[in-house]
SEVEX-912322 format. One record per residue (C-alpha): x, y, z; residue number from 1. Coordinates in steps of 0.1 Angstrom, whole numbers, plus 5000, padded with zeros to 4 digits. Layout:
N
{east = X, north = Y, up = Z, num = NUM} $
...
//
This chain:
326
{east = 1471, north = 4982, up = 0659, num = 1} $
{east = 1433, north = 4987, up = 0639, num = 2} $
{east = 1424, north = 5002, up = 0672, num = 3} $
{east = 1452, north = 5022, up = 0687, num = 4} $
{east = 1472, north = 5042, up = 0660, num = 5} $
{east = 1446, north = 5034, up = 0630, num = 6} $
{east = 1413, north = 5042, up = 0649, num = 7} $
{east = 1427, north = 5072, up = 0674, num = 8} $
{east = 1429, north = 5103, up = 0669, num = 9} $
{east = 1459, north = 5103, up = 0662, num = 10} $
{east = 1460, north = 5098, up = 0628, num = 11} $
{east = 1428, north = 5112, up = 0618, num = 12} $
{east = 1427, north = 5117, up = 0580, num = 13} $
{east = 1462, north = 5108, up = 0578, num = 14} $
{east = 1463, north = 5070, up = 0568, num = 15} $
{east = 1474, north = 5066, up = 0533, num = 16} $
{east = 1469, north = 5032, up = 0526, num = 17} $
{east = 1464, north = 4998, up = 0547, num = 18} $
{east = 1484, north = 4973, up = 0540, num = 19} $
{east = 1472, north = 4933, up = 0548, num = 20} $
{east = 1499, north = 4911, up = 0552, num = 21} $
{east = 1482, north = 4878, up = 0543, num = 22} $
{east = 1493, north = 4837, up = 0549, num = 23} $
{east = 1503, north = 4819, up = 0514, num = 24} $
{east = 1475, north = 4807, up = 0500, num = 25} $
{east = 1476, north = 4765, up = 0495, num = 26} $
{east = 1491, north = 4767, up = 0454, num = 27} $
{east = 1514, north = 4793, up = 0468, num = 28} $
{east = 1525, north = 4771, up = 0499, num = 29} $
{east = 1525, north = 4739, up = 0475, num = 30} $
{east = 1552, north = 4765, up = 0458, num = 31} $
{east = 1573, north = 4772, up = 0487, num = 32} $
{east = 1577, north = 4736, up = 0494, num = 33} $
{east = 1586, north = 4713, up = 0459, num = 34} $
{east = 1590, north = 4682, up = 0454, num = 35} $
{east = 1568, north = 4674, up = 0483, num = 36} $
{east = 1531, north = 4652, up = 0479, num = 37} $
{east = 1497, north = 4673, up = 0477, num = 38} $
{east = 1486, north = 4651, up = 0516, num = 39} $
{east = 1522, north = 4665, up = 0525, num = 40} $
{east = 1516, north = 4698, up = 0517, num = 41} $
{east = 1481, north = 4705, up = 0526, num = 42} $
{east = 1487, north = 4684, up = 0562, num = 43} $
{east = 1511, north = 4710, up = 0571, num = 44} $
{east = 1495, north = 4742, up = 0558, num = 45} $
{east = 1461, north = 4726, up = 0579, num = 46} $
{east = 1488, north = 4721, up = 0611, num = 47} $
{east = 1505, north = 4758, up = 0610, num = 48} $
{east = 1493, north = 4772, up = 0583, num = 49} $
{east = 1507, north = 4795, up = 0555, num = 50} $
{east = 1531, north = 4814, up = 0574, num = 51} $
{east = 1559, north = 4814, up = 0555, num = 52} $
{east = 1587, north = 4814, up = 0586, num = 53} $
{east = 1566, north = 4786, up = 0592, num = 54} $
{east = 1566, north = 4761, up = 0565, num = 55} $
{east = 1608, north = 4769, up = 0561, num = 56} $
{east = 1617, north = 4754, up = 0598, num = 57} $
{east = 1594, north = 4720, up = 0588, num = 58} $
{east = 1607, north = 4720, up = 0549, num = 59} $
{east = 1642, north = 4716, up = 0559, num = 60} $
{east = 1636, north = 4677, up = 0573, num = 61} $
{east = 1630, north = 4650, up = 0551, num = 62} $
{east = 1594, north = 4648, up = 0555, num = 63} $
{east = 1571, north = 4681, up = 0572, num = 64} $
{east = 1548, north = 4656, up = 0593, num = 65} $
{east = 1589, north = 4654, up = 0611, num = 66} $
{east = 1598, north = 4692, up = 0606, num = 67} $
{east = 1566, north = 4697, up = 0630, num = 68} $
{east = 1571, north = 4668, up = 0652, num = 69} $
{east = 1608, north = 4679, up = 0661, num = 70} $
{east = 1600, north = 4718, up = 0656, num = 71} $
{east = 1573, north = 4715, up = 0680, num = 72} $
{east = 1580, north = 4686, up = 0708, num = 73} $
{east = 1616, north = 4692, up = 0714, num = 74} $
{east = 1630, north = 4711, up = 0736, num = 75} $
{east = 1634, north = 4752, up = 0728, num = 76} $
{east = 1618, north = 4744, up = 0700, num = 77} $
{east = 1604, north = 4765, up = 0679, num = 78} $
{east = 1570, north = 4762, up = 0678, num = 79} $
{east = 1571, north = 4751, up = 0715, num = 80} $
{east = 1582, north = 4790, up = 0722, num = 81} $
{east = 1562, north = 4807, up = 0693, num = 82} $
{east = 1528, north = 4809, up = 0711, num = 83} $
{east = 1551, north = 4831, up = 0740, num = 84} $
{east = 1557, north = 4850, up = 0708, num = 85} $
{east = 1524, north = 4860, up = 0699, num = 86} $
{east = 1506, north = 4875, up = 0728, num = 87} $
{east = 1535, north = 4893, up = 0740, num = 88} $
{east = 1543, north = 4911, up = 0709, num = 89} $
{east = 1502, north = 4908, up = 0700, num = 90} $
{east = 1476, north = 4899, up = 0728, num = 91} $
{east = 1501, north = 4912, up = 0759, num = 92} $
{east = 1475, north = 4948, up = 0764, num = 93} $
{east = 1450, north = 4924, up = 0782, num = 94} $
{east = 1447, north = 4890, up = 0798, num = 95} $
{east = 1407, north = 4881, up = 0784, num = 96} $
{east = 1427, north = 4883, up = 0745, num = 97} $
{east = 1446, north = 4847, up = 0757, num = 98} $
{east = 1416, north = 4835, up = 0780, num = 99} $
{east = 1391, north = 4838, up = 0748, num = 100} $
{east = 1417, north = 4819, up = 0726, num = 101} $
{east = 1428, north = 4790, up = 0756, num = 102} $
{east = 1384, north = 4789, up = 0761, num = 103} $
{east = 1382, north = 4788, up = 0720, num = 104} $
{east = 1414, north = 4761, up = 0719, num = 105} $
{east = 1387, north = 4737, up = 0741, num = 106} $
{east = 1354, north = 4742, up = 0712, num = 107} $
{east = 1342, north = 4737, up = 0680, num = 108} $
{east = 1326, north = 4771, up = 0687, num = 109} $
{east = 1312, north = 4790, up = 0711, num = 110} $
{east = 1286, north = 4815, up = 0709, num = 111} $
{east = 1295, north = 4860, up = 0719, num = 112} $
{east = 1275, north = 4846, up = 0753, num = 113} $
{east = 1294, north = 4816, up = 0764, num = 114} $
{east = 1329, north = 4837, up = 0761, num = 115} $
{east = 1310, north = 4865, up = 0782, num = 116} $
{east = 1300, north = 4841, up = 0804, num = 117} $
{east = 1337, north = 4826, up = 0807, num = 118} $
{east = 1356, north = 4854, up = 0808, num = 119} $
{east = 1325, north = 4866, up = 0834, num = 120} $
{east = 1324, north = 4901, up = 0815, num = 121} $
{east = 1298, north = 4920, up = 0804, num = 122} $
{east = 1279, north = 4920, up = 0765, num = 123} $
{east = 1297, north = 4959, up = 0762, num = 124} $
{east = 1319, north = 4976, up = 0742, num = 125} $
{east = 1347, north = 4959, up = 0759, num = 126} $
{east = 1338, north = 4924, up = 0746, num = 127} $
{east = 1332, north = 4935, up = 0714, num = 128} $
{east = 1361, north = 4956, up = 0706, num = 129} $
{east = 1382, north = 4921, up = 0724, num = 130} $
{east = 1367, north = 4896, up = 0697, num = 131} $
{east = 1369, north = 4923, up = 0669, num = 132} $
{east = 1406, north = 4929, up = 0680, num = 133} $
{east = 1413, north = 4889, up = 0676, num = 134} $
{east = 1394, north = 4891, up = 0644, num = 135} $
{east = 1411, north = 4915, up = 0631, num = 136} $
{east = 1446, north = 4901, up = 0641, num = 137} $
{east = 1439, north = 4866, up = 0622, num = 138} $
{east = 1435, north = 4844, up = 0658, num = 139} $
{east = 1393, north = 4842, up = 0655, num = 140} $
{east = 1368, north = 4837, up = 0627, num = 141} $
{east = 1334, north = 4845, up = 0636, num = 142} $
{east = 1309, north = 4830, up = 0611, num = 143} $
{east = 1266, north = 4828, up = 0608, num = 144} $
{east = 1242, north = 4807, up = 0591, num = 145} $
{east = 1246, north = 4809, up = 0559, num = 146} $
{east = 1211, north = 4820, up = 0560, num = 147} $
{east = 1212, north = 4842, up = 0589, num = 148} $
{east = 1231, north = 4883, up = 0591, num = 149} $
{east = 1264, north = 4886, up = 0609, num = 150} $
{east = 1241, north = 4904, up = 0634, num = 151} $
{east = 1219, north = 4874, up = 0640, num = 152} $
{east = 1222, north = 4855, up = 0679, num = 153} $
{east = 1233, north = 4827, up = 0661, num = 154} $
{east = 1274, north = 4839, up = 0656, num = 155} $
{east = 1298, north = 4820, up = 0666, num = 156} $
{east = 1334, north = 4823, up = 0668, num = 157} $
{east = 1359, north = 4796, up = 0670, num = 158} $
{east = 1401, north = 4800, up = 0662, num = 159} $
{east = 1412, north = 4805, up = 0624, num = 160} $
{east = 1446, north = 4803, up = 0633, num = 161} $
{east = 1463, north = 4769, up = 0624, num = 162} $
{east = 1490, north = 4771, up = 0645, num = 163} $
{east = 1470, north = 4781, up = 0679, num = 164} $
{east = 1443, north = 4748, up = 0671, num = 165} $
{east = 1475, north = 4731, up = 0669, num = 166} $
{east = 1493, north = 4746, up = 0697, num = 167} $
{east = 1465, north = 4741, up = 0721, num = 168} $
{east = 1460, north = 4706, up = 0710, num = 169} $
{east = 1490, north = 4685, up = 0713, num = 170} $
{east = 1520, north = 4707, up = 0725, num = 171} $
{east = 1499, north = 4728, up = 0757, num = 172} $
{east = 1496, north = 4698, up = 0772, num = 173} $
{east = 1527, north = 4684, up = 0774, num = 174} $
{east = 1546, north = 4720, up = 0774, num = 175} $
{east = 1559, north = 4708, up = 0808, num = 176} $
{east = 1571, north = 4676, up = 0792, num = 177} $
{east = 1590, north = 4693, up = 0759, num = 178} $
{east = 1613, north = 4720, up = 0778, num = 179} $
{east = 1616, north = 4693, up = 0804, num = 180} $
{east = 1638, north = 4674, up = 0771, num = 181} $
{east = 1613, north = 4647, up = 0775, num = 182} $
{east = 1608, north = 4639, up = 0736, num = 183} $
{east = 1639, north = 4648, up = 0731, num = 184} $
{east = 1647, north = 4611, up = 0717, num = 185} $
{east = 1617, north = 4605, up = 0697, num = 186} $
{east = 1595, north = 4637, up = 0688, num = 187} $
{east = 1570, north = 4623, up = 0668, num = 188} $
{east = 1556, north = 4598, up = 0699, num = 189} $
{east = 1536, north = 4629, up = 0700, num = 190} $
{east = 1511, north = 4636, up = 0676, num = 191} $
{east = 1494, north = 4598, up = 0679, num = 192} $
{east = 1481, north = 4593, up = 0640, num = 193} $
{east = 1443, north = 4582, up = 0648, num = 194} $
{east = 1439, north = 4616, up = 0672, num = 195} $
{east = 1457, north = 4638, up = 0644, num = 196} $
{east = 1434, north = 4621, up = 0617, num = 197} $
{east = 1404, north = 4642, up = 0638, num = 198} $
{east = 1421, north = 4666, up = 0642, num = 199} $
{east = 1428, north = 4671, up = 0612, num = 200} $
{east = 1397, north = 4670, up = 0593, num = 201} $
{east = 1384, north = 4697, up = 0616, num = 202} $
{east = 1409, north = 4713, up = 0603, num = 203} $
{east = 1402, north = 4710, up = 0565, num = 204} $
{east = 1361, north = 4717, up = 0575, num = 205} $
{east = 1374, north = 4752, up = 0586, num = 206} $
{east = 1401, north = 4756, up = 0553, num = 207} $
{east = 1369, north = 4744, up = 0528, num = 208} $
{east = 1349, north = 4772, up = 0542, num = 209} $
{east = 1373, north = 4795, up = 0549, num = 210} $
{east = 1374, north = 4786, up = 0503, num = 211} $
{east = 1339, north = 4785, up = 0493, num = 212} $
{east = 1346, north = 4810, up = 0467, num = 213} $
{east = 1374, north = 4783, up = 0447, num = 214} $
{east = 1351, north = 4756, up = 0453, num = 215} $
{east = 1320, north = 4771, up = 0440, num = 216} $
{east = 1345, north = 4783, up = 0405, num = 217} $
{east = 1354, north = 4744, up = 0407, num = 218} $
{east = 1316, north = 4728, up = 0405, num = 219} $
{east = 1311, north = 4755, up = 0381, num = 220} $
{east = 1288, north = 4777, up = 0395, num = 221} $
{east = 1316, north = 4809, up = 0407, num = 222} $
{east = 1296, north = 4828, up = 0385, num = 223} $
{east = 1260, north = 4825, up = 0399, num = 224} $
{east = 1254, north = 4845, up = 0429, num = 225} $
{east = 1250, north = 4827, up = 0457, num = 226} $
{east = 1251, north = 4829, up = 0494, num = 227} $
{east = 1274, north = 4808, up = 0513, num = 228} $
{east = 1286, north = 4789, up = 0549, num = 229} $
{east = 1276, north = 4764, up = 0573, num = 230} $
{east = 1240, north = 4756, up = 0580, num = 231} $
{east = 1227, north = 4757, up = 0616, num = 232} $
{east = 1190, north = 4771, up = 0632, num = 233} $
{east = 1175, north = 4780, up = 0667, num = 234} $
{east = 1159, north = 4738, up = 0660, num = 235} $
{east = 1195, north = 4723, up = 0660, num = 236} $
{east = 1209, north = 4744, up = 0688, num = 237} $
{east = 1180, north = 4734, up = 0709, num = 238} $
{east = 1176, north = 4693, up = 0696, num = 239} $
{east = 1218, north = 4692, up = 0687, num = 240} $
{east = 1237, north = 4717, up = 0704, num = 241} $
{east = 1266, north = 4701, up = 0679, num = 242} $
{east = 1251, north = 4702, up = 0646, num = 243} $
{east = 1263, north = 4719, up = 0616, num = 244} $
{east = 1263, north = 4706, up = 0580, num = 245} $
{east = 1296, north = 4729, up = 0575, num = 246} $
{east = 1295, north = 4742, up = 0544, num = 247} $
{east = 1260, north = 4751, up = 0517, num = 248} $
{east = 1251, north = 4777, up = 0487, num = 249} $
{east = 1223, north = 4789, up = 0489, num = 250} $
{east = 1223, north = 4798, up = 0450, num = 251} $
{east = 1202, north = 4827, up = 0432, num = 252} $
{east = 1202, north = 4793, up = 0407, num = 253} $
{east = 1174, north = 4779, up = 0423, num = 254} $
{east = 1202, north = 4757, up = 0437, num = 255} $
{east = 1212, north = 4744, up = 0468, num = 256} $
{east = 1249, north = 4727, up = 0473, num = 257} $
{east = 1254, north = 4708, up = 0501, num = 258} $
{east = 1289, north = 4696, up = 0502, num = 259} $
{east = 1300, north = 4668, up = 0526, num = 260} $
{east = 1335, north = 4669, up = 0537, num = 261} $
{east = 1358, north = 4645, up = 0548, num = 262} $
{east = 1392, north = 4645, up = 0556, num = 263} $
{east = 1406, north = 4607, up = 0558, num = 264} $
{east = 1433, north = 4581, up = 0547, num = 265} $
{east = 1417, north = 4564, up = 0529, num = 266} $
{east = 1380, north = 4569, up = 0502, num = 267} $
{east = 1352, north = 4572, up = 0516, num = 268} $
{east = 1331, north = 4541, up = 0516, num = 269} $
{east = 1284, north = 4542, up = 0516, num = 270} $
{east = 1282, north = 4545, up = 0554, num = 271} $
{east = 1288, north = 4582, up = 0542, num = 272} $
{east = 1251, north = 4580, up = 0524, num = 273} $
{east = 1237, north = 4571, up = 0557, num = 274} $
{east = 1252, north = 4603, up = 0579, num = 275} $
{east = 1241, north = 4631, up = 0553, num = 276} $
{east = 1197, north = 4615, up = 0546, num = 277} $
{east = 1206, north = 4627, up = 0584, num = 278} $
{east = 1219, north = 4659, up = 0576, num = 279} $
{east = 1192, north = 4662, up = 0549, num = 280} $
{east = 1161, north = 4658, up = 0573, num = 281} $
{east = 1174, north = 4686, up = 0599, num = 282} $
{east = 1174, north = 4707, up = 0568, num = 283} $
{east = 1146, north = 4729, up = 0558, num = 284} $
{east = 1142, north = 4731, up = 0523, num = 285} $
{east = 1114, north = 4756, up = 0527, num = 286} $
{east = 1115, north = 4768, up = 0488, num = 287} $
{east = 1119, north = 4733, up = 0475, num = 288} $
{east = 1151, north = 4741, up = 0456, num = 289} $
{east = 1165, north = 4721, up = 0436, num = 290} $
{east = 1190, north = 4699, up = 0460, num = 291} $
{east = 1231, north = 4689, up = 0448, num = 292} $
{east = 1247, north = 4670, up = 0469, num = 293} $
{east = 1287, north = 4678, up = 0468, num = 294} $
{east = 1309, north = 4651, up = 0485, num = 295} $
{east = 1348, north = 4670, up = 0497, num = 296} $
{east = 1373, north = 4644, up = 0500, num = 297} $
{east = 1408, north = 4646, up = 0498, num = 298} $
{east = 1408, north = 4605, up = 0486, num = 299} $
{east = 1375, north = 4611, up = 0464, num = 300} $
{east = 1347, north = 4575, up = 0467, num = 301} $
{east = 1351, north = 4540, up = 0469, num = 302} $
{east = 1345, north = 4520, up = 0436, num = 303} $
{east = 1303, north = 4512, up = 0460, num = 304} $
{east = 1302, north = 4547, up = 0462, num = 305} $
{east = 1308, north = 4555, up = 0429, num = 306} $
{east = 1286, north = 4529, up = 0411, num = 307} $
{east = 1257, north = 4541, up = 0440, num = 308} $
{east = 1260, north = 4578, up = 0418, num = 309} $
{east = 1246, north = 4588, up = 0457, num = 310} $
{east = 1263, north = 4625, up = 0454, num = 311} $
{east = 1258, north = 4646, up = 0421, num = 312} $
{east = 1292, north = 4654, up = 0422, num = 313} $
{east = 1330, north = 4646, up = 0439, num = 314} $
{east = 1358, north = 4665, up = 0443, num = 315} $
{east = 1392, north = 4652, up = 0457, num = 316} $
{east = 1421, north = 4673, up = 0476, num = 317} $
{east = 1441, north = 4672, up = 0433, num = 318} $
{east = 1408, north = 4683, up = 0426, num = 319} $
{east = 1412, north = 4718, up = 0452, num = 320} $
{east = 1445, north = 4728, up = 0451, num = 321} $
{east = 1445, north = 4721, up = 0404, num = 322} $
{east = 1414, north = 4755, up = 0412, num = 323} $
{east = 1442, north = 4770, up = 0439, num = 324} $
{east = 1466, north = 4774, up = 0409, num = 325} $
{east = 1446, north = 4792, up = 0382, num = 326} $
//
């Protein structure tokens, strides 16, 4: 729509308005899914996003978890077919759209060079347009370390659409068996708790990075100018390619807020301290700013960790939702 219509000569100087229809926020999702726990709502949001029709489909069951399973893993289920509807209606113009999404589904992130190599494509305008299309549709997201601009060679891409992440991880590997009705009797058996919780953890990291403005407001520095994003650089790319600090705020008030993000079923204990200290050793504080340590944890912190007073602030899932509701 953007490249073929709005940016074409046919509508040059004749388009009056552009309207970006966005998905529900987590607060709007909570209003839509009444009488559900915060954890249940966030799990659903991280799994299929805030698309109203998706939420309507799963809300018919006694639990949103069962709604997701029945509508994903039974034959002729809604979410097992939604993938084809998306690519037939939105992305049928090029086979490379689907190839790019499939490649990113196997990784937490990838660079432009890695995508080009996978597609056996040159670094030309066609790749730029492809990545732009997928970004405009909300299927992928590009991000750079907070200290670099968007033109940085360190730019990374990841799937930003929650449903597509879920489809590739849990539905596509079993699609043939799903279509045959193998899991019709017990569809929830495919969503193993440990694997699903780990996957939700990565999804929650993406959620926090995307909603950094709400986190800044909650921490009390929303009015302060800042740069926000993940941290990684050329040294970490070389020494530990999978490393990144998922959310850093480099603030104009001479403070750097570093967030540790955990989406566990229980409260975080003191073992997190060693993990966080390792990340700080990678982090270059060249301007010697004050380091403000924040833990964002779905279930908060265990008493022993609170008593250590290691983190300056601890944000829970409930606090995040309250901030969104303001």
